[in-house]
N, C-alpha and C positions, 0 to 999 in steps of 0.2 A: 154321689157323687163320684164314685170310682165308677162306673158307668162310662164320665165322662172324661177321666184320664184319656183316655186312645186317640177320639177324635181331637181334644185338645190340643194334644201332643203336636196330631200332623200335620193342626189347624197351623200352629206356632211354627214349625220346623218350615213349613210351604211359604208364611210370609217373612218368618227366617231368610227363605231365600231365595225368594221374592227381592227382598229388599239389600241382600249382598249382591243379586244378580243387577242389581240396578243402580248401583250404587259402585262398580264395575268391580267388584271383588267376586273374580269368579272361584279361586281357590276356596274360599269362606261360603259362595253357594256351592259349589263339589263336596265339600265335607257337611255341608247342614243338607242334600240332596243323599250323601252318604247314614247319615243319623237316620234321617227319614226310611230309604229301606230298608236297614236293620230294625227299628222299630217298628213296619208291617213284618219283616223276615218272622221275628220274633213275637211278635202277636200270632200270625198264622200257624205257624208249625211250635212256639212251644219250648222252642231249641234260645238261651238263653249266653249270655257269656261270662253266666254264673257259674252256668252248669258246666259247661266248661272247664272254667278256670278251679271248678271241682276238681273235677276229673283230674284234670293235670296235677294237682297239688298229690290228691290218693294216689296217681301214679307214682308220685316222688315217696312217699311217703311210706311206699309196699320196696320201691328197690330201696332206700333206704336202709327200712326193717332187714330187708333180704344180707345186706351186703356188712350190715353191722352184725354177725351175729358173734356169740361170748367166747371166747377162749377157751379152750379145756387144754387145761392141763395134761401132762403128760404121765402115763400110769408110775411113773421112776416117780416123781412129783410127789406122789394123792399121798396119806398117811393113812 
């Protein structure tokens, strides 16, 4: 069934885009076309929005760890 997911999703996007176009809903037709282009792009290249999201979260986490460093006590306060 997994081998049919990509062609079926493209067919669904094409059908939805055509239906929106026929009903004079150009914004929805363009949105559907953009989603279809994203599906083709992510399938062909392997780059997904989840990968981008994970990279951003890792970058934020790394920056936060570097920003919050433990405050060391001055030598006069140590016992």
